[in-house]
ROBAVEX-652693 format. One record per residue: residue in one letter; x, y, z of N, C-alpha, C in turn. Coordinates in steps of 0.05 Angstrom, whole numbers, plus 5000, padded with zeros to 4 digits. Example, Ala and Ser with C-alpha at 12.3 -4.5 7.8 and 13.67 -1.06 7.14 Angstrom:
<nodes>
(A,(5264,4886,5156),(5246,4910,5156),(5264,4934,5156)) (S,(5257,4955,5142),(5273,4979,5143),(5258,5001,5157)) 
</nodes>
This chain:
<nodes>
(X,(1966,2396,7982),(1973,2424,7982),(1976,2434,7953)) (X,(1963,2455,7946),(1966,2465,7918),(1993,2479,7915)) (X,(2005,2474,7891),(2031,2486,7886),(2028,2508,7865)) (X,(2038,2532,7871),(2038,2553,7854),(2066,2556,7839)) (X,(2066,2546,7814),(2091,2546,7799),(2102,2574,7795)) (X,(2085,2593,7791),(2095,2621,7788),(2109,2632,7814)) (X,(2097,2624,7836),(2109,2632,7861),(2136,2619,7866)) (X,(2138,2593,7857),(2165,2580,7860),(2185,2593,7842)) (X,(2178,2601,7819),(2196,2615,7800),(2205,2641,7814)) (X,(2186,2657,7824),(2194,2682,7836),(2210,2678,7861)) (X,(2203,2658,7877),(2219,2652,7901),(2248,2644,7894)) (X,(2250,2628,7873),(2276,2619,7863),(2293,2644,7854)) (X,(2281,2661,7838),(2293,2684,7827),(2302,2702,7850)) (X,(2286,2707,7869),(2292,2724,7893),(2315,2712,7909)) (X,(2314,2685,7913),(2334,2672,7929),(2362,2673,7915)) (X,(2362,2670,7890),(2387,2672,7875),(2399,2699,7877)) (X,(2382,2719,7874),(2391,2747,7876),(2401,2754,7903)) (X,(2386,2745,7923),(2394,2750,7951),(2420,2736,7958)) (X,(2423,2712,7949),(2448,2696,7954),(2472,2709,7942)) (X,(2470,2719,7918),(2493,2733,7905),(2497,2759,7919)) (X,(2477,2775,7925),(2480,2801,7938),(2493,2798,7964)) (X,(2489,2777,7978),(2500,2773,8005),(2527,2759,8006)) (X,(2539,2754,7983),(2566,2743,7983),(2585,2762,7998)) (X,(2602,2749,8014),(2623,2766,8027),(2643,2777,8005)) (X,(2656,2799,8011),(2674,2811,7992),(2702,2799,7996)) (X,(2714,2790,7975),(2741,2778,7975),(2762,2800,7969)) (X,(2781,2803,7988),(2801,2824,7984),(2829,2811,7981)) (X,(2841,2818,7959),(2868,2806,7955),(2889,2828,7948)) (X,(2913,2822,7955),(2935,2840,7947),(2951,2826,7926)) (X,(2955,2840,7903),(2971,2828,7882),(2998,2845,7879)) (X,(3019,2833,7887),(3045,2848,7889),(3065,2836,7868)) (X,(3086,2852,7864),(3107,2845,7845),(3115,2867,7828)) (X,(3137,2862,7814),(3149,2884,7798),(3132,2892,7774)) (X,(3133,2916,7765),(3120,2924,7741),(3128,2907,7717)) (X,(3107,2898,7702),(3113,2883,7678),(3113,2853,7682)) (X,(3106,2844,7706),(3107,2814,7711),(3081,2801,7701)) (X,(3061,2817,7694),(3036,2807,7684),(3013,2804,7703)) (X,(3015,2823,7724),(2993,2823,7744),(2965,2828,7732)) (X,(2963,2846,7715),(2937,2853,7703),(2926,2831,7686)) (X,(2944,2818,7671),(2936,2795,7655),(2927,2773,7672)) (X,(2941,2769,7695),(2932,2748,7714),(2905,2752,7725)) (X,(2901,2777,7735),(2876,2783,7748),(2852,2781,7728)) (X,(2856,2791,7704),(2834,2791,7684),(2830,2763,7674)) (X,(2850,2745,7675),(2846,2718,7665),(2832,2700,7687)) (X,(2835,2706,7711),(2824,2690,7733),(2795,2696,7738)) (X,(2788,2722,7738),(2761,2730,7747),(2743,2738,7725)) (X,(2717,2738,7729),(2698,2741,7707),(2691,2770,7699)) (X,(2706,2789,7709),(2705,2816,7700),(2732,2827,7693)) (X,(2734,2844,7674),(2760,2857,7666),(2764,2878,7687)) (X,(2776,2870,7710),(2780,2887,7732),(2804,2905,7730)) (X,(2826,2893,7721),(2852,2906,7721),(2856,2920,7695)) (X,(2848,2945,7693),(2852,2962,7669),(2870,2985,7676)) (X,(2887,2992,7658),(2906,3013,7663),(2892,3039,7673)) (X,(2901,3049,7695),(2890,3075,7704),(2865,3072,7721)) (X,(2852,3048,7722),(2828,3043,7737),(2835,3038,7766)) (X,(2822,3049,7784),(2826,3043,7813),(2831,3069,7829)) (X,(2826,3067,7854),(2831,3090,7872),(2857,3088,7887)) (X,(2875,3108,7884),(2900,3107,7898),(2897,3105,7929)) (X,(2910,3086,7940),(2909,3083,7969),(2935,3096,7981)) (X,(2957,3090,7967),(2982,3104,7973),(2996,3111,7947)) (X,(3019,3122,7948),(3033,3129,7923),(3039,3104,7906)) (X,(3041,3081,7919),(3049,3056,7906),(3027,3034,7904)) (X,(3003,3040,7915),(2983,3020,7917),(2956,3032,7908)) (X,(2942,3018,7891),(2916,3027,7883),(2894,3005,7889)) (X,(2872,3013,7897),(2849,2996,7904),(2831,2994,7881)) (X,(2827,2970,7870),(2810,2966,7845),(2786,2950,7854)) (X,(2762,2962,7847),(2737,2948,7853),(2716,2957,7832)) (X,(2694,2943,7832),(2671,2951,7816),(2645,2948,7831)) (X,(2626,2965,7825),(2601,2962,7840),(2587,2934,7835)) (X,(2575,2924,7856),(2561,2899,7855),(2579,2875,7846)) (X,(2605,2877,7852),(2624,2856,7845),(2641,2851,7869)) (X,(2637,2827,7882),(2648,2823,7909),(2678,2816,7910)) (X,(2693,2834,7897),(2723,2830,7896),(2735,2857,7898)) (X,(2756,2859,7915),(2774,2883,7916),(2803,2873,7911)) (X,(2817,2887,7893),(2844,2880,7889),(2862,2905,7895)) (X,(2881,2899,7912),(2901,2921,7918),(2926,2914,7901)) (X,(2930,2931,7881),(2951,2928,7861),(2975,2944,7871)) (X,(2999,2932,7872),(3022,2947,7881),(3041,2952,7858)) (X,(3057,2972,7862),(3080,2977,7842),(3103,2985,7859)) (X,(3127,2986,7848),(3151,2997,7862),(3170,2976,7871)) (X,(3164,2950,7868),(3182,2929,7875),(3207,2927,7858)) (X,(3206,2941,7835),(3229,2942,7817),(3246,2965,7822)) (X,(3239,2983,7842),(3253,3008,7845),(3274,3004,7868)) (X,(3283,3025,7879),(3305,3024,7898),(3296,3009,7923)) (X,(3317,3002,7939),(3311,2987,7964),(3294,3003,7982)) (X,(3297,3029,7983),(3281,3046,7999),(3252,3046,7991)) (X,(3246,3047,7966),(3219,3045,7956),(3207,3018,7961)) (X,(3223,2997,7957),(3213,2969,7962),(3204,2965,7990)) (X,(3220,2977,8009),(3214,2975,8038),(3189,2991,8044)) (X,(3187,3013,8030),(3163,3031,8035),(3138,3017,8026)) (X,(3140,3003,8002),(3116,2988,7991),(3109,2964,8011)) (X,(3130,2950,8019),(3125,2928,8037),(3111,2938,8064)) (X,(3120,2961,8074),(3107,2972,8098),(3079,2979,8093)) (X,(3073,2991,8069),(3046,2998,8063),(3028,2974,8060)) (X,(3039,2952,8048),(3024,2927,8046),(3017,2917,8074)) (X,(3036,2916,8092),(3032,2906,8119),(3011,2923,8134)) (X,(3011,2950,8128),(2992,2968,8141),(2964,2961,8133)) (X,(2960,2956,8107),(2934,2949,8097),(2925,2922,8109)) (X,(2944,2904,8111),(2938,2877,8124),(2930,2881,8153)) (X,(2946,2895,8168),(2940,2900,8196),(2914,2915,8201)) (X,(2910,2936,8184),(2885,2951,8189),(2861,2934,8184)) (X,(2861,2917,8162),(2839,2899,8157),(2836,2878,8180)) (X,(2857,2868,8189),(2857,2848,8212),(2843,2861,8237)) (X,(2852,2886,8241),(2843,2899,8268),(2813,2906,8267)) (X,(2802,2910,8242),(2774,2919,8240),(2755,2896,8246)) (X,(2764,2872,8243),(2747,2847,8248),(2723,2845,8230)) (X,(2724,2859,8207),(2702,2858,8187),(2712,2841,8163)) (X,(2699,2818,8158),(2708,2799,8139),(2707,2813,8110)) (X,(2690,2833,8106),(2689,2847,8080),(2712,2867,8077)) (X,(2727,2872,8097),(2749,2891,8095),(2776,2878,8101)) (X,(2777,2855,8112),(2802,2841,8117),(2815,2832,8091)) (X,(2841,2833,8091),(2857,2821,8069),(2857,2791,8071)) (X,(2849,2777,8051),(2846,2747,8052),(2868,2732,8040)) (X,(2883,2744,8021),(2905,2730,8008),(2923,2750,7994)) (X,(2949,2742,7992),(2968,2758,7977),(2980,2740,7955)) (X,(2979,2750,7930),(2992,2739,7908),(3018,2755,7904)) (X,(3041,2743,7906),(3066,2756,7899),(3075,2744,7873)) (X,(3075,2762,7852),(3081,2752,7825),(3110,2756,7817)) (X,(3122,2735,7807),(3149,2735,7797),(3149,2726,7768)) (X,(3163,2742,7751),(3164,2735,7721),(3183,2712,7718)) (X,(3172,2688,7711),(3189,2665,7708),(3204,2666,7682)) (X,(3198,2683,7664),(3213,2685,7638),(3241,2694,7642)) (X,(3246,2707,7665),(3273,2716,7671),(3290,2693,7682)) (X,(3277,2672,7689),(3291,2647,7699),(3304,2652,7726)) (X,(3298,2673,7740),(3310,2678,7766),(3293,2696,7783)) (X,(3298,2694,7809),(3285,2713,7827),(3308,2728,7842)) (X,(3306,2755,7842),(3327,2772,7853),(3330,2766,7883)) (X,(3354,2768,7893),(3359,2764,7922),(3342,2782,7940)) (X,(3339,2807,7930),(3323,2827,7947),(3294,2818,7947)) (X,(3283,2805,7926),(3257,2795,7927),(3253,2773,7947)) (X,(3272,2756,7949),(3271,2734,7968),(3271,2746,7997)) (X,(3288,2765,8001),(3289,2778,8028),(3264,2793,8034)) (X,(3253,2806,8013),(3227,2820,8016),(3205,2801,8024)) (X,(3204,2778,8010),(3185,2758,8017),(3189,2746,8045)) (X,(3214,2743,8052),(3220,2733,8079),(3210,2752,8102)) (X,(3215,2778,8096),(3206,2799,8116),(3176,2799,8117)) (X,(3165,2799,8093),(3135,2800,8092),(3122,2777,8107)) (X,(3134,2753,8102),(3123,2729,8116),(3128,2731,8146)) (X,(3151,2741,8155),(3156,2743,8184),(3136,2763,8197)) (X,(3132,2785,8183),(3115,2806,8195),(3085,2797,8194)) (X,(3080,2777,8178),(3053,2767,8174),(3046,2744,8194)) (X,(3065,2739,8213),(3061,2717,8231),(3035,2719,8248)) (X,(3029,2744,8256),(3005,2747,8273),(2980,2747,8256)) (X,(2980,2760,8233),(2956,2763,8218),(2951,2738,8201)) (X,(2972,2724,8193),(2969,2698,8179),(2953,2699,8154)) (X,(2957,2720,8138),(2945,2722,8112),(2959,2703,8094)) (X,(2945,2684,8079),(2960,2666,8061),(2975,2681,8040)) (X,(3000,2674,8035),(3016,2686,8015),(3023,2664,7994)) (X,(3015,2670,7970),(3020,2651,7947),(3040,2664,7928)) (X,(3062,2652,7922),(3081,2662,7902),(3072,2651,7874)) (X,(3065,2669,7857),(3055,2661,7829),(3077,2666,7809)) (X,(3086,2645,7797),(3106,2648,7775),(3091,2653,7750)) (X,(3093,2678,7738),(3079,2685,7715),(3095,2681,7690)) (X,(3081,2681,7667),(3094,2678,7641),(3111,2652,7639)) (X,(3100,2631,7650),(3116,2605,7649),(3113,2591,7622)) (X,(3128,2600,7603),(3128,2589,7577),(3142,2563,7576)) (X,(3165,2560,7590),(3180,2535,7594),(3172,2524,7620)) (X,(3158,2501,7620),(3149,2489,7645),(3173,2479,7661)) (X,(3193,2468,7647),(3217,2458,7662),(3232,2481,7676)) (X,(3236,2502,7663),(3249,2525,7676),(3232,2536,7699)) (X,(3206,2535,7697),(3189,2544,7719),(3192,2526,7741)) (X,(3193,2499,7736),(3196,2481,7758),(3222,2484,7773)) (X,(3242,2490,7757),(3269,2496,7769),(3268,2520,7788)) (X,(3256,2541,7777),(3253,2566,7794),(3235,2561,7818)) (X,(3215,2546,7815),(3197,2538,7837),(3213,2525,7859)) (X,(3231,2507,7852),(3246,2493,7871),(3265,2510,7885)) (X,(3278,2530,7871),(3296,2549,7884),(3281,2565,7906)) (X,(3257,2573,7899),(3241,2589,7919),(3234,2572,7942)) (X,(3225,2548,7937),(3215,2530,7959),(3239,2524,7977)) (X,(3262,2522,7967),(3285,2516,7984),(3293,2538,8004)) (X,(3281,2562,7999),(3286,2584,8017),(3270,2584,8043)) (X,(3252,2564,8044),(3235,2561,8068),(3220,2586,8078)) (X,(3207,2599,8058),(3193,2624,8064),(3166,2618,8077)) (X,(3155,2638,8090),(3129,2634,8103),(3107,2639,8082)) (X,(3106,2620,8062),(3085,2623,8041),(3071,2595,8040)) (X,(3048,2595,8029),(3033,2569,8029),(3040,2552,8003)) (X,(3047,2565,7981),(3055,2549,7957),(3067,2568,7936)) (X,(3083,2555,7918),(3092,2569,7894),(3076,2556,7870)) (X,(3062,2574,7854),(3045,2564,7834),(3054,2575,7807)) (X,(3064,2558,7789),(3071,2568,7762),(3046,2570,7745)) (X,(3043,2591,7729),(3021,2595,7712),(3030,2608,7685)) (X,(3014,2601,7665),(3014,2617,7640),(2986,2626,7636)) (X,(2981,2651,7640),(2953,2661,7642),(2939,2660,7615)) (X,(2954,2664,7593),(2941,2663,7565),(2960,2647,7547)) (X,(2947,2635,7528),(2963,2620,7507),(2984,2640,7497)) (X,(3008,2629,7492),(3031,2645,7482),(3041,2633,7455)) (X,(3038,2650,7434),(3047,2640,7407),(3077,2644,7405)) (X,(3092,2621,7402),(3120,2621,7399),(3128,2626,7371)) (X,(3114,2612,7352),(3117,2616,7324),(3092,2608,7310)) (X,(3092,2608,7283),(3067,2601,7269),(3058,2571,7274)) (X,(3077,2555,7282),(3071,2527,7285),(3067,2517,7314)) (X,(3075,2534,7333),(3073,2525,7361),(3062,2547,7379)) (X,(3043,2539,7395),(3031,2556,7416),(3032,2543,7443)) (X,(3046,2556,7462),(3046,2546,7489),(3018,2552,7502)) (X,(3006,2531,7511),(2978,2533,7521),(2978,2542,7551)) (X,(2958,2558,7556),(2956,2569,7585),(2953,2546,7603)) (X,(2962,2549,7628),(2960,2528,7648),(2963,2540,7676)) (X,(2955,2526,7696),(2961,2534,7724),(2941,2550,7738)) (X,(2924,2563,7724),(2904,2582,7737),(2886,2565,7755)) (X,(2878,2541,7746),(2861,2525,7762),(2874,2515,7788)) (X,(2901,2511,7787),(2915,2503,7810),(2916,2527,7830)) (X,(2919,2551,7819),(2919,2576,7836),(2893,2578,7851)) (X,(2871,2573,7837),(2844,2574,7850),(2842,2553,7871)) (X,(2850,2529,7865),(2848,2507,7885),(2864,2513,7910)) (X,(2889,2522,7907),(2906,2529,7929),(2893,2551,7945)) (X,(2885,2571,7932),(2871,2595,7946),(2846,2585,7961)) (X,(2830,2569,7947),(2806,2559,7960),(2811,2544,7985)) (X,(2831,2527,7984),(2839,2511,8008),(2848,2530,8031)) (X,(2859,2553,8024),(2870,2571,8046),(2850,2591,8056)) (X,(2829,2594,8042),(2809,2614,8051),(2790,2603,8072)) (X,(2778,2620,8090),(2757,2612,8107),(2732,2604,8091)) (X,(2717,2586,8102),(2694,2575,8088),(2675,2598,8078)) (X,(2673,2618,8094),(2654,2640,8087),(2660,2654,8062)) (X,(2685,2649,8051),(2693,2663,8027),(2696,2645,8002)) (X,(2691,2619,8006),(2696,2601,7984),(2673,2604,7962)) (X,(2649,2610,7971),(2627,2614,7952),(2634,2639,7935)) (X,(2645,2660,7948),(2653,2684,7934),(2674,2677,7912)) (X,(2695,2663,7921),(2716,2656,7903),(2706,2642,7880)) (X,(2688,2622,7884),(2678,2606,7862),(2660,2622,7843)) (X,(2645,2641,7855),(2628,2658,7839),(2645,2675,7821)) (X,(2668,2684,7830),(2684,2703,7815),(2702,2689,7794)) (X,(2712,2665,7800),(2732,2653,7783),(2720,2641,7758)) (X,(2735,2641,7736),(2726,2629,7710),(2744,2609,7699)) (X,(2762,2599,7716),(2783,2581,7705),(2782,2551,7713)) (X,(2764,2544,7732),(2762,2518,7741),(2733,2509,7745)) (X,(2723,2495,7726),(2696,2483,7727),(2696,2462,7751)) (X,(2717,2447,7753),(2718,2426,7773),(2713,2438,7801)) (X,(2727,2460,7807),(2724,2472,7833),(2696,2483,7838)) (X,(2684,2493,7817),(2656,2502,7820),(2636,2479,7826)) (X,(2642,2457,7811),(2624,2433,7816),(2628,2423,7843)) (X,(2653,2422,7853),(2657,2411,7880),(2643,2428,7901)) (X,(2645,2454,7898),(2630,2472,7917),(2601,2470,7914)) (X,(2591,2467,7889),(2561,2465,7885),(2551,2439,7897)) (X,(2568,2418,7895),(2560,2392,7906),(2557,2393,7935)) (X,(2573,2410,7948),(2571,2413,7978),(2544,2425,7985)) (X,(2534,2443,7969),(2507,2454,7973),(2485,2433,7970)) (X,(2490,2414,7952),(2472,2393,7948),(2470,2374,7972)) (X,(2494,2368,7983),(2497,2351,8006),(2481,2364,8029)) (X,(2485,2389,8033),(2471,2403,8055),(2441,2401,8052)) (X,(2431,2404,8027),(2403,2404,8023),(2392,2375,8025)) (X,(2407,2356,8016),(2399,2329,8019),(2397,2321,8049)) (X,(2415,2329,8064),(2415,2324,8093),(2390,2335,8105)) (X,(2383,2361,8097),(2359,2374,8108),(2334,2360,8099)) (X,(2333,2352,8073),(2309,2339,8062),(2304,2312,8075)) (X,(2327,2298,8080),(2325,2271,8093),(2315,2274,8122)) (X,(2325,2294,8135),(2316,2298,8162),(2287,2307,8163)) (X,(2278,2323,8144),(2250,2332,8143),(2232,2306,8139)) (X,(2242,2287,8124),(2225,2263,8120),(2231,2240,8138)) (X,(2244,2246,8161),(2251,2226,8181),(2224,2212,8190)) (X,(2204,2228,8193),(2177,2218,8196),(2165,2220,8168)) (X,(2155,2198,8157),(2146,2197,8129),(2128,2222,8124)) (X,(2133,2235,8101),(2119,2259,8093),(2095,2251,8076)) (X,(2070,2261,8084),(2047,2258,8067),(2053,2271,8040)) (X,(2048,2257,8018),(2055,2268,7992),(2041,2295,7987)) (X,(2017,2297,7997),(2003,2322,7993),(2016,2345,8008)) (X,(2034,2340,8027),(2048,2361,8042),(2078,2363,8034)) (X,(2085,2350,8012),(2113,2350,8004),(2124,2377,7997)) (X,(2106,2397,7994),(2116,2423,7987),(2134,2435,8009)) (X,(2134,2421,8032),(2153,2431,8053),(2182,2429,8045)) (X,(2187,2411,8025),(2215,2409,8016),(2223,2430,7996)) (X,(2204,2446,7985),(2210,2465,7965),(2229,2487,7975)) (X,(2226,2499,7999),(2245,2518,8009),(2273,2508,8011)) (X,(2276,2483,8018),(2302,2469,8019),(2315,2469,7992)) (X,(2299,2462,7972),(2309,2459,7944),(2314,2485,7932)) (X,(2298,2506,7940),(2303,2533,7929),(2329,2543,7939)) (X,(2334,2539,7965),(2359,2548,7977),(2383,2535,7964)) (X,(2380,2509,7957),(2401,2494,7944),(2406,2505,7915)) (X,(2385,2511,7900),(2388,2521,7874),(2402,2549,7875)) (X,(2394,2565,7896),(2407,2593,7897),(2437,2590,7903)) (X,(2444,2571,7921),(2472,2567,7927),(2487,2558,7904)) (X,(2476,2539,7887),(2491,2530,7863),(2494,2553,7843)) (X,(2473,2567,7839),(2475,2590,7820),(2494,2611,7828)) (X,(2496,2616,7855),(2517,2635,7864),(2544,2626,7858)) (X,(2550,2599,7863),(2576,2588,7858),(2584,2591,7829)) (X,(2567,2587,7810),(2573,2587,7781),(2575,2615,7771)) (X,(2565,2635,7786),(2568,2662,7775),(2554,2667,7750)) (X,(2534,2651,7743),(2518,2654,7719),(2492,2668,7726)) (X,(2487,2691,7713),(2463,2706,7719),(2438,2691,7707)) (X,(2421,2685,7725),(2396,2669,7717),(2373,2688,7711)) (X,(2362,2684,7687),(2338,2700,7680),(2314,2685,7690)) (X,(2292,2699,7692),(2268,2685,7700),(2258,2665,7680)) (X,(2265,2668,7654),(2257,2649,7634),(2272,2623,7638)) (X,(2298,2624,7646),(2312,2598,7652),(2302,2585,7676)) (X,(2296,2601,7698),(2286,2589,7722),(2258,2577,7716)) (X,(2242,2591,7699),(2215,2580,7692),(2219,2552,7679)) (X,(2239,2551,7660),(2243,2526,7646),(2251,2504,7666)) (X,(2268,2511,7684),(2278,2491,7704),(2254,2482,7721)) (X,(2239,2501,7731),(2216,2494,7750),(2196,2477,7735)) (X,(2187,2486,7711),(2166,2471,7697),(2176,2444,7687)) (X,(2202,2441,7683),(2211,2416,7672),(2218,2397,7696)) (X,(2232,2407,7715),(2240,2389,7737),(2222,2388,7761)) (X,(2207,2410,7764),(2187,2408,7787),(2159,2404,7776)) (X,(2156,2401,7749),(2131,2395,7739),(2116,2419,7728)) (X,(2101,2415,7707),(2087,2438,7694),(2061,2441,7707)) (X,(2050,2466,7704),(2023,2473,7712),(2018,2470,7742)) (X,(2039,2472,7758),(2035,2469,7788),(2035,2441,7797)) (X,(2034,2421,7780),(2036,2394,7791),(2065,2386,7793)) (X,(2078,2392,7815),(2106,2388,7818),(2114,2360,7822)) (X,(2140,2355,7823),(2150,2328,7828),(2142,2321,7857)) (X,(2135,2341,7873),(2126,2336,7901),(2095,2329,7902)) (X,(2083,2330,7879),(2055,2322,7878),(2053,2292,7876)) (X,(2031,2281,7885),(2029,2252,7888),(2033,2238,7862)) (X,(2019,2246,7841),(2022,2230,7815),(2050,2231,7805)) (X,(2063,2255,7805),(2090,2256,7795),(2110,2240,7812)) (X,(2106,2242,7838),(2123,2226,7855),(2122,2196,7849)) (X,(2097,2187,7847),(2092,2159,7842),(2105,2151,7815)) (X,(2104,2167,7795),(2116,2161,7769),(2147,2162,7770)) (X,(2157,2181,7786),(2186,2183,7788),(2199,2161,7805)) (X,(2186,2151,7825),(2198,2132,7842),(2208,2107,7828)) (X,(2195,2100,7806),(2204,2076,7790),(2233,2080,7780)) (X,(2241,2105,7779),(2269,2109,7769),(2289,2105,7793)) (X,(2280,2104,7817),(2298,2102,7840),(2299,2072,7848)) (X,(2321,2058,7844),(2323,2030,7851),(2316,2025,7882)) (X,(2297,2008,7887),(2291,2000,7914),(2272,2020,7928)) (X,(2265,2041,7915),(2246,2060,7928),(2218,2052,7931)) (X,(2210,2034,7912),(2183,2023,7913),(2162,2044,7905)) (X,(2142,2045,7917),(2120,2063,7909),(2111,2080,7933)) (X,(2094,2098,7929),(2081,2115,7950),(2062,2098,7966)) (X,(2071,2090,7988),(2054,2072,8004),(2039,2089,8025)) (X,(2013,2086,8024),(1996,2102,8044),(1998,2131,8041)) (X,(2005,2140,8016),(2006,2168,8011),(2028,2182,8023)) (X,(2051,2168,8030),(2074,2182,8042),(2099,2174,8028)) (X,(2121,2190,8030),(2147,2183,8021),(2166,2185,8044)) (X,(2188,2170,8044),(2207,2169,8066),(2227,2191,8063)) (X,(2243,2195,8084),(2264,2215,8085),(2285,2208,8064)) (X,(2290,2181,8060),(2310,2173,8039),(2301,2180,8012)) (X,(2276,2177,8007),(2265,2185,7980),(2265,2215,7977)) (X,(2258,2229,7997),(2260,2259,7996),(2288,2268,7989)) (X,(2307,2255,8003),(2335,2261,7998),(2344,2254,7970)) (X,(2335,2232,7959),(2342,2223,7933),(2331,2243,7912)) (X,(2306,2251,7915),(2294,2270,7898),(2310,2297,7897)) (X,(2317,2305,7921),(2332,2332,7924),(2359,2328,7912)) (X,(2373,2305,7915),(2400,2301,7904),(2398,2302,7873)) (X,(2378,2288,7862),(2375,2288,7834),(2370,2315,7822)) (X,(2353,2331,7836),(2348,2359,7827),(2374,2375,7827)) (X,(2388,2372,7850),(2414,2387,7853),(2434,2381,7832)) (X,(2438,2355,7827),(2458,2346,7807),(2449,2354,7778)) (X,(2423,2353,7773),(2415,2362,7747),(2419,2391,7743)) (X,(2414,2408,7764),(2419,2436,7761),(2448,2442,7758)) (X,(2465,2428,7772),(2494,2431,7767),(2502,2426,7738)) (X,(2488,2405,7727),(2494,2399,7698),(2485,2422,7680)) (X,(2462,2433,7687),(2452,2457,7671),(2473,2479,7673)) (X,(2481,2486,7696),(2499,2508,7700),(2525,2502,7687)) (X,(2535,2477,7688),(2560,2469,7674),(2559,2473,7644)) (X,(2535,2465,7633),(2532,2468,7605),(2533,2498,7596)) (X,(2521,2516,7612),(2521,2544,7607),(2548,2555,7610)) (X,(2562,2547,7632),(2589,2557,7638),(2608,2550,7616)) (X,(2607,2525,7605),(2625,2516,7584),(2618,2529,7557)) (X,(2593,2540,7554),(2584,2552,7530),(2573,2531,7510)) (X,(2568,2506,7521),(2558,2485,7504),(2528,2488,7500)) (X,(2514,2500,7519),(2486,2507,7515),(2481,2535,7527)) (X,(2461,2548,7518),(2454,2575,7528),(2427,2573,7543)) (X,(2421,2596,7555),(2395,2597,7570),(2372,2591,7550)) (X,(2374,2602,7526),(2351,2599,7506),(2349,2569,7499)) (X,(2371,2555,7498),(2371,2526,7490),(2354,2511,7510)) (X,(2355,2518,7536),(2339,2503,7556),(2309,2510,7556)) (X,(2302,2531,7540),(2274,2538,7536),(2261,2523,7514)) (X,(2278,2509,7498),(2266,2495,7475),(2257,2468,7483)) (X,(2241,2455,7466),(2231,2428,7471),(2255,2409,7476)) (X,(2276,2410,7459),(2299,2393,7461),(2314,2398,7487)) (X,(2316,2423,7494),(2331,2430,7519),(2317,2418,7544)) (X,(2290,2422,7543),(2274,2412,7566),(2275,2381,7566)) (X,(2275,2369,7544),(2277,2339,7543),(2305,2330,7555)) (X,(2325,2345,7547),(2352,2338,7558),(2352,2341,7589)) (X,(2340,2363,7599),(2338,2367,7628),(2324,2343,7642)) (X,(2300,2337,7630),(2283,2316,7640),(2299,2289,7641)) (X,(2312,2284,7619),(2327,2258,7616),(2349,2257,7637)) (X,(2364,2280,7640),(2386,2281,7660),(2376,2277,7688)) (X,(2352,2288,7694),(2340,2286,7721),(2333,2256,7727)) (X,(2321,2243,7707),(2314,2215,7712),(2339,2197,7714)) (X,(2359,2205,7698),(2385,2191,7701),(2397,2194,7729)) (X,(2396,2218,7739),(2406,2223,7766),(2390,2209,7787)) (X,(2363,2207,7784),(2347,2191,7802),(2356,2162,7802)) (X,(2363,2151,7779),(2371,2123,7779),(2398,2120,7793)) (X,(2416,2140,7790),(2442,2138,7801),(2444,2144,7830)) (X,(2427,2161,7840),(2432,2173,7867),(2429,2151,7889)) (X,(2411,2131,7884),(2408,2111,7905),(2428,2087,7902)) (X,(2444,2088,7881),(2464,2066,7877),(2492,2076,7886)) (X,(2494,2102,7894),(2521,2112,7902),(2527,2102,7931)) 
</nodes>
């Protein structure tokens, strides 16, 4: 079967675009007193500067809805928790109305998926009325069961934050966790800077609490945990390997191995969506021509498969012009892990898209792919 490399590139590009376009919208409520650092927290966690002063559509007198076109995140930002008891109750009632309305509509793109209640840890205490407000919110949330995370912001002293965390946990509130964070490095003096921490924990806790249909969205949006992105991307690889292995349950004629390409394209699109890195056609072309072979002779072509199998311990050779399901799975796994490495390099800023278009960049990709082929059958 002839392989059209240009078509593979276009199919990859379209699949990535469609995968990102079809991500479900994540809706969160960020509550807490004015000045606790909600905007800094939001802007530090997500890949867009979403929380800007004055941006957002007012939903009520105390709540604004913040969103951007083609960005699958909506933040409901609250104020008023520092005001009178009457206003605090009003805000809490408004929050619960938004939660109930979303729950009632049964639309995952409009449902509230998580609440972050922010407490300024620099004050070393949480007010009794905040505890009671959280207790009431948790009790009223019994039916809707939206995960509530208490985020301790501005945690310059980790010890004091842990003490405050313990105080809150002892209240036995209906929350899933108390997470201390320092969203940005904090300069104490010319010689000492408190390093940011905790945002990766917040993402892990939130990811564990969200339904699976929203985890890709969370990973696409967040910029604080490479580990969580890799974990989710590897799940896409496992799915693709399972499909490729099943496809090869009856040995695949090498000439027909292009049947694996749609599986691998879907895998690449899923990984790209998780990393939230916009892929240009030039990068996809570099990946396809390097990992799937140049000039239309893909790794699924007979000659290339024969040459690559020597990197897979125990795989042997192409016998009778066929490859087994195990080998199809191994090739798919190596491709997936290599693409995760490419995305990780770009995410960390250690390599750029242009770097992977150079001879050196292509050689690094090819070397990583062969390394993964050697590893995948020994796991």
